[in-house]
C-alpha positions, 0 to 999 in steps of 0.5 A, a space after each residue: 499499500 505504501 508504494 502504491 501511495 508514491 506511485 499516485 504522488 508521482 503521477 500528479 507531479 508528472 500531470 502537473 496537477 495543483 491542489 489549493 487549500 486554505 490554511 497552513 496545516 503542516 503534514 508529511 511529505 509522501 516519498 518521491 513526490 514533486 511540489 511545484 511553486 507557484 506562489 509569487 512574493 514581490 521584491 523588497 524594492 516593489 512598489 506593489 504588494 501581492 497577497 501569498 498563495 499556498 500550493 500543495 500536494 495530497 496523497 493517500 494512505 489506506 490507513 491514515 487517509 489523505 494528508 495535505 502539505 503546504 509549501 509557500 515561496 516567497 521571492 525576494 529581490 535584491 536590488 543591487 544583484 538584481 537576483 532573487 532568493 526563494 524563501 521557504 516558510 517555517 513549517 519546513 525543517 531548517 535543517 532541510 533548507 536547500 542552497 538551491 533557493 539563493 541566486 535566482 535569475 529572473 525568468 529562470 525555472 528550476 527544481 529543488 529538493 525538499 528534506 523533512 526529518 520526518 520524510 521517508 523519502 525527499 521531495 522535489 519542488 518546481 521554481 518558476 522566478 518572475 521577471 525583475 519588478 522594476 521592469 513595469 511602471 504605471 504611467 499617465 498617458 492622457 494628453 493635455 489638450 483633451 485632459 479636461 474630458 478624458 483619463 488614460 493609463 498604461 503599463 510600460 514594460 521593459 521587455 529585454 527579458 526571456 519570461 514567457 509573455 503569456 504568463 503576464 496579464 494586467 488588470 484595471 478598475 476605475 471607478 465601476 469601470 474595468 479592463 484586462 488590458 495593459 492600457 486603459 482610456 476613458 473619454 467624455 468625462 465630466 471636467 474636473 472630475 476624480 478617478 480612483 483606480 486599482 491596477 494589478 500585473 499578474 504572473 502565472 495568474 497570481 498577483 504579482 504587482 498592484 498600484 493604486 492612482 487617482 486621476 482628476 479631469 482638467 478645467 474649462 473648455 477648449 481654447 480659442 486663440 484670438 486677439 486678447 491681452 492676458 490680465 494679471 489675476 489681481 488686475 480688474 481693470 485695463 486701460 487702452 491708450 492711443 484710441 481715436 477721440 469721439 469714436 465707438 469702440 468695441 472691446 471683449 472681456 474674457 474669463 480663462 483658467 490655467 490647468 494644464 493648458 489654457 482654456 477661456 470662457 464665454 466672451 463679453 462685449 463692452 461699447 464705449 464712446 471716447 471723449 473729445 480732444 478738448 481737456 484744457 480750459 483757461 478762464 481769464 478774469 475780465 474784471 470782479 464780476 466777468 471771465 472770459 472762457 477759452 479751449 483748444 479745439 480737439 485734434 480729431 473731431 470724427 464728426 460733420 459738425 463742430 459745436 461747444 456749450 458753455 454752462 455757468 452754475 451757482 445753485 441753479 444754471 444761470 448762463 448757457 451758450 453754444 459757439 461754434 469756436 470755444 471763446 466765451 465771455 460771461 459777464 454781469 456775475 455776483 460779487 464774491 460768489 463761487 461758480 462751477 463751469 462746464 464745457 462740452 464738445 459736440 461733433 454733430 453725432 455725439 456729444 462729449 463728456 463735459 469739462 468742469 472748472 470752479 472759479 469765484 468772483 471778487 469782491 466789489 473793490 471799487 466800493 471797497 476803497 470808498 468805504 475804506 478812505 471813509 473809515 481812515 478819515 473818521 479814525 484819524 479824527 477820533 484819535 486826534 480828539 483822544 490824544 488832545 484829551 489824554 494830554 490835557 488830563 495829564 497836564 492837569 494831574 501833573 500841576 497839583 500832584 500833592 493835593 490830588 494825594 491828599 484827595 485820594 487818601 482822605 476819599 478811602 473812608 468816604 467811598 465805603 458804603 453803609 450796608 447793614 449787617 444781615 441776620 440769619 432769618 433773612 440771609 437767603 432772601 437778602 443774597 436772592 436779592 443782591 444776586 438778581 440782575 446779574 449781581 449788580 448790588 454785590 459788585 456795587 458793594 465790592 467795588 466801593 471797598 478801596 483795594 489798598 488803604 493808602 493811610 497805612 505805610 508800606 515801607 519795609 516790604 519795599 526796602 531793596 534788601 526785602 524786594 526779592 522775598 515779594 512774590 508780587 510787587 504790588 501785593 505787600 503786607 502793611 508795616 503796622 501789622 506785619 509779622 515781624 521775625 526775630 533778627 539774625 546775626 544782627 541782619 535788619 532785613 532778616 526780620 522781614 516776611 511777606 505775611 500780615 496778622 488778621 484778626 478774627 471775629 472776636 480773637 485778635 490776630 487769630 489768622 496770619 495771612 501769608 503769601 506762599 513761600 518762594 524757594 528763597 523764603 521757606 527758611 523764613 517761612 518755617 522760622 515764622 511757624 516756629 517763632 508764631 507757635 502755629 500748629 495748623 498751616 492751610 495751604 489753599 492752592 497747588 504748588 503749579 496752576 496752568 503751567 505757572 509756579 504758585 508755591 514752592 514745595 516747602 515740605 518733605 516728601 514721605 520718601 524724604 522723611 526729613 528736610 532741614 530749613 536753617 535751624 528748623 528741621 521738619 519731619 513728615 509723619 503722616 500723608 492722607 490725600 483725600 478728594 479735595 484736600 491733602 491733610 500731612 502731619 508734620 514734626 518740627 524742632 529747632 536746632 538751638 532748642 532740641 528738647 522741645 518738638 511740636 506737632 504741625 498740621 498741613 492741610 492742602 485744599 486742592 479743589 480751587 480751580 485754576 480759575 473762578 471759585 469752587 463751584 460748591 460752597 460746602 467744599 469750604 465748609 468742609 475744609 473749616 471742620 477739618 481746620 477746626 478739628 486740628 487747632 485748639 486754643 492753646 496753639 498759636 495764630 492759624 496760618 493760611 496762605 495761597 499764592 499771593 496770600 490775599 484772594 483765596 486766603 482772604 475768602 477762606 478767613 472771611 468765611 470762618 469768621 462770619 460763620 463764627 459770627 453767625 453762630 454767636 450772634 444769629 447775624 453776619 456783617 459781611 461787607 464790614 469784615 472784608 473792609 476790616 481785612 483790607 485794612 490789614 492787608 491789601 486786595 483781601 478777597 480779591 475778586 467780586 466772585 470771592 465776595 459772592 462765595 463767602 455769602 454763598 458759604 453762609 447761606 449754605 451753612 444757614 440753610 442746611 446746617 452741619 449734615 456730616 456724621 463721624 463712623 464713630 458717632 454714627 449709631 448714636 447719631 442715627 438712633 437719635 435722628 430716629 426718634 420723634 419728639 414730639 410724636 406730631 413732628 418729624 423726626 430729625 431724620 425726615 426733617 434733613 430729608 425735607 430740606 434736600 432741594 429738589 433742583 426742579 428747573 434749575 438746568 435746561 434739557 433742550 437736547 433730550 426734548 428735541 423731537 428726534 430724541 424723544 423716542 430714545 428716552 424711556 421715562 419722560 420725566 427723566 431727561 439728562 440736563 444739557 450741561 452734564 449729558 454724555 455726547 457721542 462722537 459721529 466717529 471714533 477718534 482713535 489715537 495712536 495710544 495702546 489700551 493702556 494709553 492716557 486716560 485723558 479725553 478730548 476737550 469740551 470743543 469736540 464734545 459740543 452739540 453740534 458734532 455729538 449724537 444724544 443718549 440718555 446718559 448722564 456724568 455723576 461726580 464720583 467721591 475722587 473727584 474730578 473723576 466721573 461716573 455715568 448714570 444711564 437709562 437701560 438701553 433700548 433696542 434701537 439704542 443699544 449700538 449707541 450704548 456700546 458706543 459710549 462704553 468704548 468712547 469713554 473707556 468704561 471698565 465696569 458696567 453695573 446693571 441694577 434691573 431685570 430685562 422685563 417685568 411682565 409684558 413691560 421692557 425695563 432694559 434691552 438685552 445688550 449682549 448675546 452668546 458669542 460675538 455681536 457687531 455694532 458698526 465698526 465694533 465687535 462685542 464678545 461674551 468671554 465669561 460668565 460667573 453667577 453668584 446668589 445675588 449678581 451675575 459677572 460677565 466678561 465682555 471683550 470689545 474690538 475696534 476697526 480702528 484700534 489694535 488692542 481689544 478692551 475687556 469690560 466687566 458687566 455686574 448684574 445685581 438681581 436681588 433688587 425690586 424696582 418697587 422696593 429697597 435691595 432685599 440683601 443689602 450686604 450682598 450689594 456692598 459685597 458687589 461694590 467691593 468686588 467691582 472696585 477690584 476691576 477699576 484702574 487704580 488711581 494715580 495720586 501724581 495726577 492730583 485733580 486733573 480733569 478728564 471725562 473717561 469714565 471707569 464705571 457706568 451704572 445703569 437701571 430702568 430709567 438711569 435714576 431710581 435705582 441708579 441714584 441710589 447705587 451712586 450714593 451708596 458707592 460714594 459714601 463707602 469711599 468716604 467712610 473708607 477714606 476719611 471715616 466720615 460720611 455726608 448723606 444729604 450732601 452726596 445726595 444733594 450733589 446727585 439730585 443736581 446731576 440728574 432728576 429722580 435721584 433719590 426721591 423717597 425718604 425710604 432710599 434716604 434712610 436706607 443710606 444711613 442703615 446700610 453704612 451702619 450696618 457695613 460698619 457696626 460699632 463694637 465696644 465703642 470701636 467702628 469694624 467694618 463687616 467682612 463679606 464673602 464671595 458668593 458662589 452658589 448659582 441662582 435663578 433670574 429674578 424679575 422686578 416690576 417698576 413703580 413710579 414715586 408719586 413725588 418724583 416728578 421732574 419738570 420739562 424744562 429748566 433755566 440756566 443759571 450759571 455765570 462765567 464770571 466778570 473780569 478780575 479786578 486789578 491784576 497784580 504785576 508779578 516780580 519775575 516774568 515767570 510768576 503771575 498775579 493771584 486772580 480768579 474770575 467769578 464763578 457761578 452762583 450756587 443754585 442750591 441757595 435758590 431752590 428748596 424743597 
């Protein structure tokens, strides 16, 4: 049986029979069987790969059945030797691998003997080596001319080999199309279509090589040749030159694409007419109101006729003429008028394009000459008369100079008026009467007071040794009451300083009025402080105002610590900056008396403007309270100085002394006291505006009293203010609220009430005043600065009514004057873009939203933000982040403008725990939000001082911009005051807000709420004030909606009259000692509206 199986296997070999079975199950080779290797493996360097196939021989055995033996051969190609190696699979014993499998040539056939350790006989395997794989290459055979409609692929073969061609075959499949040829080609294909093709090379019907290719048909239509000019890809116009004038031309425009070849699209035809050749037009002036017009004839008319047409216009056409030649004379035109001139040419077929020129006629020179001649004659006669009068007056004065001097001295007292003292109960009515008719009565009183009382000698100040110690040559102390210093080293001139003793209301020499120290007199100034035992210095000027030096800085800075001025050593202990003043605690010692140290308080008032007077007399009352808090009965005189030591100095002393008289006697004699001041120092209370300011301060104090409360006394004071005694009378707190002026009709509201702006207002009772409304520029004036740019805004001219748009928003003074806040209504849908423009133009950092968007069906505020990015004109607003807490939501926006390089970040705090009908539900949460948003505001720069600008860091809005906004602004300023000065003045804060915008804090509940929330924020513990700590909220909450309620007592009048006065000219300008220093001066300021309004 075994022999029979061997014969059967040998027969299969002779018949070249192949049996293919899947799998790689190992088996036993029958003895004497021959195995034919028909499996192909590609070379290592081949770009295609074919799967392996299994070749086997099956033998039959009567005992064991049929066994299949798999033999697989991989042909590995060596690029260097160009020879193959036949690699047998690992199921053969490695010891049995024949050496004949190596260094096989392409297209060769050989038999190898295989030996297996379990075999009883050897086996023979026939090898059929494939050709070199590098002989095959798949190429794109598509012709460029038809590449837009066809594709072509072809296998190229290097045929210098000995393989049988019949054993090599090919297959193609492109998308769904198949082919078994060496070359495949498809036609009538769509342009710009991609075909994905798969191709194989087979040897002995077995996969040998395969390759993938993607082919794309080209663009466009067939190329059309023509007389065309190729344009660059980015050119959208073409200029044709050297064309005939007055001729119709036809042009064709093609669009083309360039793929493998250039292909043109369909043509667009254009027809146009060239202009006539008459571009040069000359205008010759014939007289003041006539001109001659000429032009050159065209070189080619291209028409049967030639005519020229002229039109002269100034508004309407007033002159039309046609000529065969280009020559026109235009007469009897208006004088000093601009005209438009048009000349066009007609060739009898076509009318050319007009050539435009502009010219202006002159004024009537003849009439002007006559008028100037008459004016010169009249002026000459008037000048002669004036010169004669001057000469005659000078002659009369020179003839009796001594007698005239006596008359002046004698008239000092006679020119004074008899002005009665004013009682407290008639103070307001008297002020109104005197301020009426542009302050005519005040002016008469002020002008009757001599500037200098000539009966008092001024000899010491005019000595040569003392002249350089005077800041101004005509503001000098009288000899009889000047401050005399101790003599130094026998130098008689060392006793002089430009300072005078001034009597108080009852106390003699209560003040010293001095000029601001110069660099040369700082040592003398501190010597005076030491010798006079002064403990309080009141400085009512800044060191530099309007780029002019007003006073030397005679104290050490905190960085310096200590400065020595001859024998006096000055050490600074404390420096505290407040909005209107700076307090510095100084310690002085004398080298000659080292054991003695004195405390000196230096108070510098910084809110006096360069020109005019402080806008609110309350500021000087506040300054007086600070000064009196530091002075005591045992200290020396209060030293008061400005620059010259007369104008502002006299005003402050007059207010302090008259208030003392008002408290003591219930009446004041302002006129008599100013006369007294002038008898003690010349020019005290220098201008009329300062004289009126003294009266305004007295009226303010008499009407409203002291309303400032220290935090240490707040709780006991508030408890007493809420007591009703008797029960029928209002409480002191209610009476204080009732004293608040309403300020109805005190300012104009013309802009907001214009017809085109009425639709931009939510509440007709809340219209911003014209004087402090927020103007919107039509176009944002971008600067070269970055976002860290200067905070200075444009000047007032750029914000004029003529060049700005309207939005319902008002500037409101913040605690840190002159910094501003903006109080605005909730934007309407039509004003959202204006709202964002205002935020960008005013460089707002923080938005405070105090209202819900809607309440029922009523809209309180349009939603001016959205998810992602919104565009408003040239500006983009992107919501970057949202954080929620139980009482408010924080949103972060990023603003970008097309003309600005860097984006700007704006934070919005929306407080939701506040129904418009009620007070805030969680006052502590409101205070917590204020403390949080203050961290987003830019830090104040103390070096800027009171530099005024109109950029705003914070914007507050509710429904109408007043109901909730007013309460928030008041609370914001009161918290700043409490934190900085440890005092609050609710009355003055609310009064200031009411002057800025209608309907601000208009109910008693809101007014009392301000006291209560400050008291709860700063509770009293063991007699000490401790600020409540607040924790940041992190719990998310749901939206709440509120319903607005109109207060019945919050009605604002439709119009108001302006009551601001710019002021009168300064009386008597003093000549400075040096050219770089000018006289102290002040224009008259506005009268205070608070003094003429009552609730």
